[in-house]
Backbone bond lengths (Angstrom), bond angles and torsions (degrees), N, CA, C in turn:
res aa  C-N    CA-C-N  psi(-1)  N-CA   C-N-CA  omega(-1)  CA-C   N-CA-C  phi
1 X - - - 1.506 - - 1.491 107.65 -
2 X 1.316 119.76 129.63 1.496 124.59 174.81 1.512 110.36 -65.88
3 X 1.305 118.26 145.97 1.476 119.49 179.19 1.551 110.99 -69.95
4 X 1.334 111.04 149.40 1.495 119.12 -178.16 1.547 107.69 -68.35
5 X 1.321 114.00 138.54 1.502 117.31 173.92 1.470 110.07 -113.44
6 X 1.364 116.80 140.83 1.456 123.84 173.88 1.501 109.19 -62.39
7 X 1.337 115.98 142.48 1.441 118.53 167.31 1.471 114.00 -89.67
8 X 1.472 115.31 -8.28 1.420 120.34 174.02 1.523 105.32 -165.06
9 X 1.320 116.62 144.45 1.484 120.68 179.31 1.491 107.33 -118.65
10 X 1.333 118.66 88.96 1.440 123.54 -173.44 1.476 111.40 -72.21
11 X 1.378 122.36 -39.05 1.477 117.69 175.11 1.521 115.64 -57.95
12 X 1.331 114.33 -28.91 1.478 119.83 176.47 1.525 110.62 -66.00
13 X 1.375 116.65 -24.18 1.420 124.54 179.60 1.600 111.37 -97.07
14 X 1.316 115.29 5.71 1.452 118.24 -179.96 1.497 114.98 87.19
15 X 1.287 119.13 10.95 1.501 123.06 -179.80 1.456 109.90 -110.07
16 X 1.349 118.24 129.03 1.484 124.10 -176.45 1.506 109.69 -124.39
17 X 1.346 115.91 129.70 1.372 121.08 -171.83 1.528 114.17 -89.42
18 X 1.328 116.65 159.54 1.479 120.27 179.51 1.530 108.65 -156.38
19 X 1.305 113.52 162.33 1.448 122.96 172.01 1.527 106.99 -127.63
20 X 1.298 116.69 111.45 1.440 120.74 -171.42 1.513 114.23 -96.52
21 X 1.357 121.11 11.02 1.421 122.39 -176.28 1.503 108.39 -151.17
22 X 1.327 113.36 95.36 1.471 119.39 179.82 1.564 109.06 -140.17
23 X 1.329 114.51 140.10 1.512 120.16 168.55 1.533 109.16 -136.36
24 X 1.295 117.76 155.81 1.415 121.83 169.49 1.515 109.26 -112.52
25 X 1.382 115.32 124.43 1.403 120.43 -170.94 1.507 112.84 -74.25
26 X 1.379 115.98 -179.65 1.446 122.78 179.51 1.502 114.47 -67.62
27 X 1.327 117.74 -14.18 1.460 118.15 -177.98 1.562 110.28 -93.19
28 X 1.267 118.78 -3.76 1.509 121.65 175.32 1.540 110.80 -69.14
29 X 1.257 116.02 117.46 1.503 118.94 -175.15 1.557 112.75 -96.74
30 X 1.404 116.69 -14.40 1.430 121.98 179.03 1.499 111.89 -131.97
31 X 1.358 117.10 62.16 1.484 119.12 -176.24 1.489 114.53 -61.80
32 X 1.301 118.82 -37.92 1.446 118.42 -179.14 1.561 111.56 -64.88
33 X 1.270 114.96 -41.52 1.509 119.43 179.32 1.531 109.08 -62.44
34 X 1.333 116.27 -41.38 1.449 120.35 178.31 1.515 111.78 -65.14
35 X 1.353 114.76 -42.58 1.425 118.12 -178.69 1.510 113.64 -65.73
36 X 1.289 115.10 -33.39 1.515 120.38 179.49 1.488 108.99 -70.01
37 X 1.367 117.09 -40.38 1.479 121.00 -172.59 1.531 112.83 -86.94
38 X 1.271 118.40 -32.44 1.537 119.45 -170.62 1.507 112.88 -51.69
39 X 1.331 121.21 -55.89 1.426 120.88 -175.98 1.538 114.01 -63.57
40 X 1.348 116.95 -30.41 1.425 122.27 -178.52 1.524 112.74 -79.93
41 X 1.365 115.91 -44.25 1.427 120.15 176.60 1.566 113.56 -66.76
42 X 1.280 114.00 -38.39 1.497 120.25 177.62 1.464 114.12 -86.55
43 X 1.327 117.39 -3.84 1.481 120.36 179.78 1.538 110.80 57.82
44 X 1.317 115.64 48.98 1.446 120.74 -178.41 1.509 110.21 -107.41
45 X 1.313 119.61 107.97 1.479 121.76 176.19 1.493 111.86 -58.88
46 X 1.314 120.17 -31.01 1.494 124.72 178.64 1.553 109.05 -128.95
47 X 1.349 113.96 125.92 1.439 120.30 172.39 1.525 107.37 -131.27
48 X 1.328 112.76 123.72 1.495 119.79 179.31 1.547 108.75 -109.89
49 X 1.325 116.08 109.90 1.435 122.27 174.51 1.490 112.03 -104.58
50 X 1.357 118.57 126.25 1.427 122.20 -164.86 1.508 113.75 -114.99
51 X 1.268 114.44 143.63 1.521 121.10 171.85 1.501 106.56 -79.18
52 X 1.340 115.61 144.67 1.409 125.43 172.70 1.482 114.87 -152.20
53 X 1.332 117.28 165.11 1.489 115.92 -173.47 1.576 109.52 -132.23
54 X 1.282 116.39 133.70 1.432 123.51 168.21 1.453 107.39 -139.26
55 X 1.346 114.19 105.51 1.507 120.46 -175.64 1.509 108.74 48.91
56 X 1.322 114.01 -126.59 1.511 117.74 -175.32 1.488 111.79 -110.97
57 X 1.344 118.88 19.43 1.455 120.09 -179.14 1.545 110.87 -62.82
58 X 1.261 117.55 126.28 1.501 120.84 -177.60 1.521 112.65 -83.15
59 X 1.369 117.02 70.32 1.475 118.51 178.02 1.566 111.73 -57.52
60 X 1.283 113.40 134.86 1.480 117.77 -172.57 1.530 111.43 -65.36
61 X 1.331 117.06 -33.12 1.465 119.30 179.81 1.486 115.05 -74.20
62 X 1.343 116.73 -11.05 1.454 121.61 177.96 1.518 114.03 -69.85
63 X 1.353 114.55 -15.08 1.459 121.14 178.17 1.557 113.71 -79.42
64 X 1.314 115.81 -12.15 1.496 117.86 179.64 1.519 111.32 -79.06
65 X 1.320 116.78 138.62 1.488 118.59 177.70 1.511 111.80 -71.89
66 X 1.314 115.35 143.31 1.486 121.89 179.53 1.588 109.50 -60.25
67 X 1.319 114.51 142.59 1.468 120.46 176.14 1.561 112.90 107.20
68 X 1.231 116.34 -166.79 1.461 123.52 -175.94 1.542 108.22 -67.78
69 X 1.316 115.52 122.51 1.548 116.43 -177.41 1.510 109.22 -80.29
70 X 1.279 114.14 150.70 1.486 120.76 179.82 1.502 115.34 -61.85
71 X 1.369 116.38 -19.97 1.446 120.10 174.23 1.502 114.48 -74.21
72 X 1.314 119.14 -5.37 1.487 123.31 178.86 1.556 111.28 -64.89
73 X 1.292 112.12 142.97 1.503 117.66 172.64 1.563 108.15 -126.41
74 X 1.281 116.03 -178.50 1.484 118.84 177.94 1.554 109.57 -64.23
75 X 1.362 116.72 -30.71 1.457 119.72 -175.83 1.514 113.37 -93.06
76 X 1.348 118.36 -20.54 1.464 122.36 -173.20 1.526 106.39 -137.05
77 X 1.322 116.02 108.58 1.441 121.11 178.39 1.556 111.72 -97.96
78 X 1.317 115.61 127.14 1.459 120.78 175.73 1.515 109.58 -113.02
79 X 1.335 114.60 115.13 1.448 121.63 -177.17 1.530 106.52 -109.39
80 X 1.301 117.17 127.21 1.484 123.63 173.85 1.522 106.68 -92.99
81 X 1.329 120.04 108.77 1.459 122.90 -179.32 1.540 110.55 -116.47
82 X 1.324 115.52 -148.32 1.420 120.73 -173.66 1.510 110.06 -146.54
83 X 1.348 115.54 142.76 1.466 119.85 166.73 1.561 106.72 -107.10
84 X 1.309 115.53 111.81 1.484 120.86 -179.64 1.532 106.68 -94.46
85 X 1.396 118.71 130.12 1.442 117.79 -166.66 1.564 111.11 -139.96
86 X 1.318 112.26 161.98 1.489 121.85 167.27 1.525 110.58 -148.16
87 X 1.307 115.39 129.09 1.543 121.09 176.99 1.488 107.58 -118.81
88 X 1.390 116.32 147.11 1.431 119.46 174.04 1.514 111.72 -78.85
89 X 1.361 113.42 -34.46 1.481 122.61 174.51 1.519 107.15 -129.51
90 X 1.292 119.41 166.98 1.468 120.91 -177.60 1.545 114.30 -47.21
91 X 1.386 118.27 -37.44 1.437 119.33 -178.44 1.469 113.24 -125.17
92 X 1.358 115.34 20.46 1.437 120.07 178.43 1.538 110.38 -122.14
93 X 1.327 115.86 121.37 1.450 121.34 -173.76 1.496 109.17 -67.10
94 X 1.389 112.67 142.05 1.493 119.97 179.20 1.510 109.90 -110.29
95 X 1.377 115.33 -97.08 1.493 120.11 176.64 1.471 112.28 -66.12
96 X 1.289 117.91 -33.79 1.466 121.83 177.93 1.572 112.96 130.78
97 X 1.296 115.15 -175.58 1.488 123.34 178.10 1.544 109.27 -130.24
98 X 1.330 112.15 138.84 1.521 118.99 179.06 1.460 109.54 -130.10
99 X 1.323 116.15 147.82 1.438 124.05 178.62 1.568 105.83 -103.90
100 X 1.322 117.32 128.37 1.454 123.81 179.39 1.523 107.90 -109.68
101 X 1.330 115.86 114.19 1.441 124.73 -178.79 1.482 112.72 -105.36
102 X 1.307 116.69 149.72 1.443 123.93 172.31 1.536 111.91 60.68
103 X 1.332 116.14 35.33 1.452 119.47 178.01 1.559 109.32 -89.56
104 X 1.322 114.39 161.20 1.483 119.11 -178.51 1.561 108.22 -104.17
105 X 1.325 119.21 -29.26 1.366 124.10 -175.62 1.510 110.66 -135.40
106 X 1.361 120.97 152.43 1.415 123.40 176.55 1.526 109.65 -59.72
107 X 1.268 118.77 139.19 1.490 125.35 177.91 1.534 106.27 -98.53
108 X 1.348 117.53 111.27 1.465 123.05 -178.36 1.456 108.97 -94.53
109 X 1.393 117.70 146.37 1.405 126.12 -7.43 1.465 112.04 -78.55
110 X 1.395 117.02 147.24 1.473 120.34 175.50 1.516 111.87 -69.30
111 X 1.284 117.25 -36.26 1.520 122.90 176.50 1.541 107.02 -135.45
112 X 1.372 111.94 164.42 1.464 121.62 177.93 1.460 109.04 -135.26
113 X 1.358 117.62 161.67 1.441 122.22 171.88 1.483 113.48 67.84
114 X 1.338 119.12 -140.55 1.452 125.23 -172.52 1.530 112.37 -68.43
115 X 1.336 116.88 -15.14 1.494 117.86 175.69 1.519 110.94 -70.40
116 X 1.369 117.62 -16.88 1.463 123.64 177.41 1.529 109.63 -98.56
117 X 1.326 116.54 -60.80 1.425 123.63 177.16 1.570 107.42 -165.72
118 X 1.352 116.92 173.07 1.426 119.97 -174.47 1.545 112.25 -70.36
119 X 1.296 119.54 -17.38 1.419 122.10 -176.44 1.551 112.20 -103.84
120 X 1.318 120.03 -3.23 1.457 121.97 -173.11 1.541 107.01 -72.85
121 X 1.336 117.81 141.05 1.436 122.23 -177.79 1.530 112.08 -74.43
122 X 1.364 115.43 151.45 1.450 122.25 176.92 1.532 109.22 -83.04
123 X 1.287 115.57 62.65 1.432 126.27 -169.44 1.539 113.01 -163.40
124 X 1.254 122.32 149.01 1.517 128.88 1.28 1.527 111.27 -78.88
125 X 1.306 118.92 169.55 1.451 124.68 177.20 1.520 111.99 -65.25
126 X 1.243 119.00 159.12 1.484 122.50 -177.39 1.511 111.34 -72.17
127 X 1.330 118.67 -23.82 1.467 119.39 176.63 1.491 110.68 -62.36
128 X 1.311 121.13 -29.58 1.430 122.47 173.20 1.528 113.03 -62.72
129 X 1.332 113.22 -40.59 1.494 115.90 177.93 1.553 108.49 -67.70
130 X 1.367 119.77 -37.28 1.412 123.27 177.86 1.560 108.92 -56.82
131 X 1.332 116.85 -48.25 1.468 120.08 -177.31 1.533 109.67 -65.98
132 X 1.300 120.20 -40.02 1.484 121.29 -177.89 1.476 109.86 -66.89
133 X 1.395 116.99 -39.55 1.500 118.58 179.00 1.503 112.31 -68.27
134 X 1.328 116.24 -39.11 1.482 118.45 177.96 1.537 111.92 -66.33
135 X 1.347 115.62 -33.97 1.459 118.05 179.54 1.541 110.72 -64.01
136 X 1.358 114.42 -21.61 1.477 119.16 179.50 1.530 110.95 -92.55
137 X 1.364 117.59 3.99 1.435 119.83 -177.20 1.534 111.51 85.85
138 X 1.336 116.53 21.16 1.494 121.02 -178.79 1.504 111.67 -93.13
139 X 1.305 112.43 166.64 1.517 124.79 174.04 1.531 107.08 -110.60
140 X 1.378 114.14 147.83 1.428 120.67 179.80 1.546 109.90 -119.83
141 X 1.332 116.67 128.17 1.420 122.35 176.53 1.535 107.47 -122.71
142 X 1.330 117.10 127.87 1.413 120.54 173.28 1.533 107.88 -81.63
143 X 1.293 119.80 131.24 1.461 120.43 -172.89 1.517 111.31 -109.37
144 X 1.339 113.96 177.72 1.509 123.03 179.53 1.541 110.67 60.63
145 X 1.326 116.59 45.27 1.477 122.52 168.26 1.521 110.12 70.26
146 X 1.329 118.80 19.92 1.472 119.18 -178.79 1.510 115.83 80.83
147 X 1.347 118.75 11.26 1.432 121.14 177.55 1.567 111.51 -71.66
148 X 1.281 115.46 148.13 1.458 120.17 -176.94 1.539 109.77 125.60
149 X 1.348 116.15 135.76 1.438 122.82 -175.55 1.554 114.16 -58.07
150 X 1.356 116.24 -29.58 1.417 119.13 -172.90 1.539 112.77 -94.61
151 X 1.372 116.91 -3.57 1.469 118.51 -179.06 1.516 115.51 -57.01
152 X 1.311 116.32 -51.12 1.530 115.38 -178.20 1.490 112.57 -64.98
153 X 1.350 119.56 -30.97 1.464 122.07 -179.75 1.507 107.94 -68.75
154 X 1.352 116.24 -45.87 1.457 121.18 -179.95 1.511 110.78 -60.71
155 X 1.328 115.55 -39.50 1.424 121.93 -178.19 1.585 109.52 -66.58
156 X 1.303 115.56 -49.29 1.423 121.45 -176.92 1.618 112.29 -64.18
157 X 1.315 112.26 -32.76 1.524 117.94 176.81 1.520 112.72 -79.25
158 X 1.368 115.52 0.24 1.483 118.10 179.31 1.535 117.40 69.93
159 X 1.384 113.71 26.09 1.449 120.63 -177.01 1.509 113.14 -87.49
160 X 1.361 118.96 -5.30 1.406 121.87 -171.91 1.579 112.34 -113.14
161 X 1.380 113.61 145.79 1.489 117.10 177.63 1.529 111.98 -104.06
162 X 1.336 115.84 -11.44 1.459 116.38 -179.74 1.558 106.39 -178.09
163 X 1.310 112.32 -178.66 1.488 123.32 -177.46 1.545 109.60 -136.19
164 X 1.314 115.23 122.84 1.476 120.18 174.01 1.468 110.67 -83.05
165 X 1.344 114.89 120.13 1.496 120.85 -178.44 1.496 110.54 -108.23
166 X 1.239 119.07 156.52 1.478 130.08 -173.28 1.554 112.18 36.21
167 X 1.330 114.24 47.20 1.464 116.43 167.24 1.592 106.84 -121.38
168 X 1.275 117.62 125.30 1.445 128.88 9.70 1.549 111.13 -84.14
169 X 1.322 115.77 168.07 1.481 118.45 -173.01 1.511 113.55 -68.46
170 X 1.405 115.33 -23.55 1.510 115.36 -174.70 1.584 108.48 -77.56
171 X 1.319 122.31 -10.50 1.414 121.24 177.09 1.531 110.98 -88.26
172 X 1.293 118.45 148.65 1.444 121.31 178.54 1.513 110.43 -64.31
173 X 1.282 119.61 138.65 1.500 121.93 178.17 1.587 109.02 -57.89
174 X 1.295 115.22 134.47 1.436 122.01 175.81 1.526 107.51 -129.56
175 X 1.379 113.45 116.56 1.410 119.43 -178.45 1.544 113.03 -112.19
176 X 1.334 116.56 -5.21 1.447 119.18 -172.80 1.523 114.50 -61.92
177 X 1.343 115.66 -42.78 1.458 116.69 178.24 1.561 113.22 -63.97
178 X 1.312 112.22 -40.81 1.476 116.62 177.53 1.534 110.26 -60.59
179 X 1.340 116.01 -49.64 1.475 120.97 179.00 1.560 108.76 -55.77
180 X 1.323 116.68 -45.32 1.479 118.99 -177.49 1.560 110.76 -61.20
181 X 1.294 118.06 -39.37 1.447 121.89 179.55 1.520 108.80 -66.87
182 X 1.354 116.61 -43.49 1.463 117.36 179.16 1.516 111.98 -64.45
183 X 1.342 117.21 -34.28 1.390 122.88 179.83 1.599 110.50 -64.26
184 X 1.351 113.47 -27.98 1.486 119.68 175.31 1.484 112.73 -80.85
185 X 1.325 118.72 2.01 1.487 118.50 -179.24 1.486 112.80 89.27
186 X 1.301 119.69 4.39 1.465 122.54 -177.82 1.536 106.80 -90.06
187 X 1.298 118.07 114.62 1.431 120.48 -178.79 1.467 109.64 -91.68
188 X 1.337 114.62 113.47 1.490 123.67 -179.04 1.488 110.74 -123.58
189 X 1.320 119.50 106.89 1.501 120.88 -179.82 1.523 107.16 -59.51
190 X 1.343 111.34 153.55 1.473 119.44 176.50 1.514 110.64 -91.68
191 X 1.318 115.02 138.83 1.429 124.48 173.82 1.497 108.21 -137.26
192 X 1.314 118.02 178.41 1.469 121.65 177.29 1.519 112.11 -168.13
193 X 1.318 113.34 167.03 1.482 119.85 179.50 1.472 107.39 -162.58
194 X 1.357 115.68 -178.48 1.424 120.66 -176.59 1.459 118.07 -103.78
195 X 1.334 117.84 -17.19 1.400 127.61 178.08 1.538 111.41 84.29
196 X 1.323 119.93 -97.27 1.461 121.88 -177.82 1.538 111.28 -87.19
197 X 1.305 114.58 108.82 1.433 123.92 -175.53 1.521 110.12 65.07
198 X 1.318 115.23 176.76 1.514 118.30 171.44 1.522 105.21 -89.66
199 X 1.332 113.20 78.29 1.437 121.49 -169.82 1.496 115.81 -99.31
200 X 1.317 114.87 3.22 1.471 120.12 -176.74 1.532 110.04 -151.77
201 X 1.268 117.70 177.44 1.501 122.88 178.07 1.527 112.70 -88.89
202 X 1.367 116.90 5.92 1.457 117.95 179.71 1.550 110.34 -58.96
203 X 1.347 113.12 129.16 1.418 117.61 175.01 1.555 112.06 -161.13
204 X 1.308 115.60 151.91 1.438 120.99 175.60 1.521 111.04 -104.68
205 X 1.268 116.17 131.38 1.511 120.34 174.49 1.473 109.36 -104.71
206 X 1.350 115.86 132.28 1.436 123.46 177.78 1.506 110.35 -114.25
207 X 1.323 112.06 132.51 1.522 119.38 -177.73 1.549 106.69 -90.23
208 X 1.328 115.55 125.16 1.457 120.97 175.78 1.551 110.00 -92.10
209 X 1.311 115.43 154.63 1.498 118.07 177.83 1.504 107.60 -66.03
210 X 1.323 113.53 157.25 1.495 122.02 -176.60 1.513 112.30 -52.73
211 X 1.263 118.41 -35.91 1.470 121.79 -171.72 1.540 111.25 -94.76
212 X 1.351 120.03 -0.99 1.390 125.23 -176.80 1.502 114.23 -89.98
213 X 1.335 115.58 137.58 1.439 119.53 166.90 1.457 112.53 -91.31
214 X 1.316 118.67 156.64 1.417 122.14 -176.95 1.539 108.19 -66.01
215 X 1.354 115.81 128.65 1.492 123.74 170.44 1.551 104.62 -155.98
216 X 1.312 112.48 159.75 1.478 116.58 178.76 1.448 111.54 -62.64
217 X 1.339 118.81 -39.22 1.494 123.36 -178.92 1.529 108.01 -62.15
218 X 1.359 117.62 -47.61 1.479 119.16 -177.47 1.572 109.57 -66.85
219 X 1.346 117.25 -37.96 1.428 120.76 179.46 1.562 112.10 -62.96
220 X 1.359 114.67 -43.39 1.447 119.02 177.18 1.506 113.08 -62.89
221 X 1.405 115.74 -41.94 1.432 120.06 179.57 1.559 109.31 -63.43
222 X 1.307 117.65 -42.27 1.476 119.87 178.13 1.502 112.71 -63.99
223 X 1.309 117.72 -35.51 1.501 121.03 176.42 1.519 110.93 -66.99
224 X 1.293 118.31 -44.24 1.443 123.27 177.87 1.511 112.59 -65.25
225 X 1.341 116.76 -30.65 1.453 122.38 177.77 1.521 113.12 -80.18
226 X 1.313 115.96 -4.76 1.520 118.34 176.37 1.483 113.63 86.22
227 X 1.342 119.02 13.40 1.534 117.81 -177.62 1.519 104.08 -91.07
228 X 1.258 117.30 70.62 1.488 122.18 -176.96 1.536 113.04 -131.56
229 X 1.335 113.65 157.50 1.454 120.23 163.61 1.511 105.97 -138.37
230 X 1.350 117.89 143.64 1.473 120.73 -179.89 1.518 107.57 -119.25
231 X 1.329 113.42 146.81 1.442 118.15 -176.18 1.527 112.64 -159.61
232 X 1.274 117.15 160.11 1.484 121.66 165.32 1.473 109.83 -116.96
233 X 1.381 116.96 18.92 1.497 120.41 177.92 1.514 111.05 168.94
234 X 1.305 122.35 -75.84 1.428 122.72 -172.95 1.538 110.39 -69.10
235 X 1.331 113.18 150.83 1.448 119.39 174.26 1.549 107.45 -107.50
236 X 1.352 114.01 128.47 1.476 118.12 -172.29 1.535 104.45 -136.58
237 X 1.325 115.98 127.09 1.514 123.01 -177.03 1.470 110.01 -123.33
238 X 1.289 118.07 142.38 1.437 125.28 174.71 1.554 109.86 -129.01
239 X 1.339 114.35 129.83 1.457 119.51 173.73 1.500 110.96 -128.41
240 X 1.331 115.87 133.60 1.472 120.59 176.93 1.532 106.54 -118.70
241 X 1.300 116.67 116.22 1.481 121.90 -177.13 1.515 109.67 54.79
242 X 1.367 115.75 43.37 1.452 125.19 178.46 1.512 113.89 65.96
243 X 1.352 117.78 9.25 1.443 120.93 176.08 1.532 108.26 -95.64
244 X 1.323 114.91 127.12 1.477 123.94 176.20 1.561 106.49 -82.96
245 X 1.366 115.02 165.50 1.460 117.54 177.65 1.499 114.01 -59.41
246 X 1.355 116.91 138.30 1.482 124.14 176.77 1.492 107.08 -165.29
247 X 1.285 114.68 176.75 1.504 120.97 173.81 1.498 112.75 -72.87
248 X 1.304 119.22 -16.32 1.500 123.24 -176.29 1.510 108.38 -66.75
249 X 1.325 116.58 139.80 1.442 122.58 172.94 1.497 111.42 -82.71
250 X 1.318 116.70 127.16 1.463 121.33 178.39 1.519 110.90 -84.78
251 X 1.263 118.00 106.04 1.467 123.51 -177.85 1.481 109.46 -94.98
252 X 1.352 118.93 102.10 1.488 122.91 -176.63 1.515 110.54 -97.05
253 X 1.357 118.78 -8.70 1.485 120.01 -179.68 1.485 112.98 83.66
254 X 1.349 117.91 158.53 1.413 121.51 -178.48 1.507 116.24 -78.02
255 X 1.310 116.66 -15.12 1.477 118.74 -173.50 1.533 111.60 -92.24
256 X 1.352 117.41 -6.65 1.458 121.42 -177.96 1.526 109.31 -72.41
257 X 1.362 117.02 131.38 1.421 120.64 174.57 1.501 113.44 -121.09
258 X 1.318 117.40 9.51 1.478 118.75 172.82 1.494 108.27 -152.43
259 X 1.332 113.46 144.87 1.437 120.83 179.40 1.515 107.64 -136.64
260 X 1.350 113.87 144.35 1.479 118.83 175.79 1.511 108.37 -88.57
261 X 1.350 114.11 116.90 1.485 118.88 178.69 1.516 107.36 -116.87
262 X 1.343 115.07 123.14 1.442 119.88 -178.17 1.545 111.59 -117.26
263 X 1.291 115.98 131.02 1.499 120.97 -179.98 1.516 106.18 -118.59
264 X 1.336 113.96 131.08 1.457 120.52 175.36 1.551 107.81 -127.27
265 X 1.372 114.51 141.61 1.450 115.44 175.52 1.570 107.19 -144.23
266 X 1.288 115.27 154.60 1.446 122.95 173.41 1.490 112.58 -148.51
267 X 1.317 117.77 144.14 1.452 121.53 -178.26 1.546 105.38 -174.13
268 X 1.336 113.22 144.13 1.484 116.31 178.65 1.537 113.66 -83.67
269 X 1.340 115.22 -3.36 1.465 124.20 175.27 1.502 109.38 -114.37
270 X 1.401 118.73 154.32 1.444 119.54 174.67 1.568 112.83 -67.83
271 X 1.300 115.90 144.75 1.483 122.64 171.41 1.455 109.11 -98.69
272 X 1.365 114.68 147.22 1.435 119.60 173.58 1.542 113.82 -78.69
273 X 1.373 114.58 -46.16 1.426 118.54 -179.44 1.506 108.56 -159.68
274 X 1.388 114.03 164.75 1.396 122.93 172.70 1.613 106.54 -124.79
275 X 1.346 114.04 124.68 1.459 117.73 179.64 1.515 110.99 -106.38
276 X 1.323 113.18 141.91 1.484 120.72 173.25 1.514 106.67 -100.51
277 X 1.311 117.81 120.63 1.426 124.04 -179.56 1.526 107.20 -105.47
278 X 1.353 114.15 124.72 1.444 122.93 174.22 1.448 110.82 -123.82
279 X 1.361 117.29 120.97 1.501 122.95 -179.96 1.483 110.51 55.68
280 X 1.338 118.88 38.51 1.452 120.12 174.92 1.495 117.38 84.46
281 X 1.338 118.66 0.52 1.496 120.88 179.37 1.484 108.86 -126.49
282 X 1.324 116.55 152.18 1.480 122.06 178.70 1.533 107.22 -72.14
283 X 1.326 115.57 113.97 1.466 122.96 177.23 1.515 112.51 -85.68
284 X 1.311 115.65 -34.28 1.449 118.95 -179.82 1.538 107.16 -159.67
285 X 1.354 112.36 150.71 1.465 119.16 179.38 1.477 107.57 -131.87
286 X 1.360 117.66 129.22 1.440 122.95 -178.50 1.564 108.61 -115.65
287 X 1.343 116.11 112.38 1.463 116.29 172.54 1.539 109.40 -63.84
288 X 1.348 111.36 143.78 1.471 118.85 178.91 1.504 112.42 -115.54
289 X 1.344 115.38 -48.31 1.451 121.62 179.81 1.505 112.21 53.76
290 X 1.357 119.62 -129.61 1.435 118.38 -176.87 1.508 113.77 -103.10
291 X 1.305 115.54 14.19 1.489 117.76 -179.44 1.518 109.05 -68.26
292 X 1.315 116.97 145.49 1.476 118.45 -179.47 1.560 112.27 -70.83
293 X 1.314 116.07 -20.26 1.475 119.86 -179.79 1.510 106.67 -134.37
294 X 1.389 119.08 155.99 1.435 120.71 177.32 1.535 108.97 -67.90
295 X 1.344 114.80 155.17 1.476 122.00 176.61 1.416 107.82 -58.39
296 X 1.320 118.61 112.77 1.476 122.07 -177.63 1.555 114.18 -65.49
297 X 1.348 115.35 -37.65 1.493 118.71 179.55 1.502 107.30 -65.21
298 X 1.312 120.22 -43.95 1.460 121.49 -174.61 1.538 107.99 -71.06
299 X 1.323 119.76 -34.07 1.385 118.59 178.54 1.529 112.02 -75.32
300 X 1.317 117.81 -30.70 1.412 122.29 172.62 1.499 110.19 -61.49
301 X 1.370 116.13 -43.46 1.466 120.97 177.81 1.600 112.43 -66.66
302 X 1.327 111.81 -34.57 1.489 114.50 171.74 1.516 113.76 -64.31
303 X 1.311 114.73 -40.91 1.495 118.47 177.66 1.557 110.98 -64.32
304 X 1.333 116.51 -35.14 1.483 121.57 179.31 1.566 107.99 -66.35
305 X 1.359 116.33 -41.91 1.485 118.15 177.20 1.447 111.22 -66.68
306 X 1.276 119.87 -39.76 1.481 123.09 173.85 1.527 110.69 -54.71
307 X 1.311 114.46 -50.93 1.457 119.68 -177.89 1.548 111.30 -59.78
308 X 1.354 114.69 -47.51 1.470 118.03 -177.36 1.525 109.80 -61.11
309 X 1.299 116.08 -40.25 1.486 118.46 -177.84 1.542 108.75 -69.75
310 X 1.331 118.68 -42.67 1.447 120.30 179.74 1.501 111.35 -62.61
311 X 1.347 120.07 -41.10 1.424 124.55 -179.63 1.491 111.24 -64.28
312 X 1.349 114.63 -38.45 1.472 120.70 -179.37 1.554 106.28 -64.73
313 X 1.254 118.54 -48.33 1.519 120.96 -177.60 1.537 111.51 -66.75
314 X 1.344 115.71 -37.58 1.478 118.62 178.81 1.556 108.08 -63.44
315 X 1.319 116.26 -42.57 1.488 120.50 178.76 1.524 110.05 -60.38
316 X 1.282 117.41 -35.28 1.518 122.70 177.28 1.542 112.04 -78.55
317 X 1.319 117.26 -2.82 1.488 119.70 -177.47 1.571 113.37 76.35
318 X 1.359 112.62 22.48 1.457 115.12 179.53 1.505 108.57 -117.96
319 X 1.364 113.66 167.04 1.509 117.84 179.78 1.536 106.99 -104.14
320 X 1.360 114.13 166.89 1.431 117.68 -179.07 1.544 108.18 -133.21
321 X 1.269 113.92 156.78 1.462 117.11 172.78 1.568 109.44 -130.35
322 X 1.405 113.33 155.02 1.426 115.50 179.19 1.520 106.08 -141.56
323 X 1.349 112.20 157.92 1.428 119.55 -179.17 1.571 109.71 -150.91
324 X 1.351 115.93 160.52 1.445 119.65 176.82 1.502 107.72 -118.64
325 X 1.363 115.24 143.28 1.431 121.89 179.29 1.509 106.30 -129.28
326 X 1.326 121.03 130.65 1.443 124.62 176.14 1.526 106.97 -104.79
327 X 1.338 113.85 139.70 1.468 121.72 179.67 1.500 110.53 -128.47
């Protein structure tokens, strides 16, 4: 049998993948074997497996100690974190769910309300957990597409370091809440995970600086800085004036009338289209089909639409954001 060949080598380009939302359920009979193999089989430089609580269910991953797991290596970091949660009903989200990464100790309470028992109070708020995690040097990601009553409050108070989108994989992607927060000037980097087990290709790639070696600290810093792309397969990159996505505002000035917009994509399967999203709406759509490269004329038109929209907002004293979505 011939050896498998990569269709893309992202670490060679400075991008390192991770899954920031994983649990092992109560039916997992060999959690340590799974934990040892998951990051290596899935080629994940970063795997975050989190403790969570639902009544007295004995989730297998809850047995792992908080912090860097001993199975970690220089090439594969395993971080045992926490999903802090509140539901209004057993299966209906209330205040929301957050992922706590890089913590040293469990942040109590892990759950509130009906997730604990019928008499447990809907308290304390999740922003308290955000503060406690950050005091330990942790990062906070709001998960499940930003759903939950407390999400916009936590975002506006600056308690979040990112937003997990399309996790879990079996739910339809929802970007509306993220777009709304971006439209309010709240810069929240995109992240993602698979939720129960590593059961999908959902992963977040973080771009490290040219002089940086891979480490968990550098990876988390890049995530918080917004140097991310999220995917369940295709790799899609957008550069404006040679600037890749980040939390930094690209100030091109009011006199600029042209911008260099570069789109790159790679995938071992055909794509139907690439959409340019500006301020939460589809500004342009480029059919791709089976062509080896995107339609350059259409992408040039998409870049022109992006430029026109940016210049309009700059003239109004506002900022703009843009994103690419592959379908």
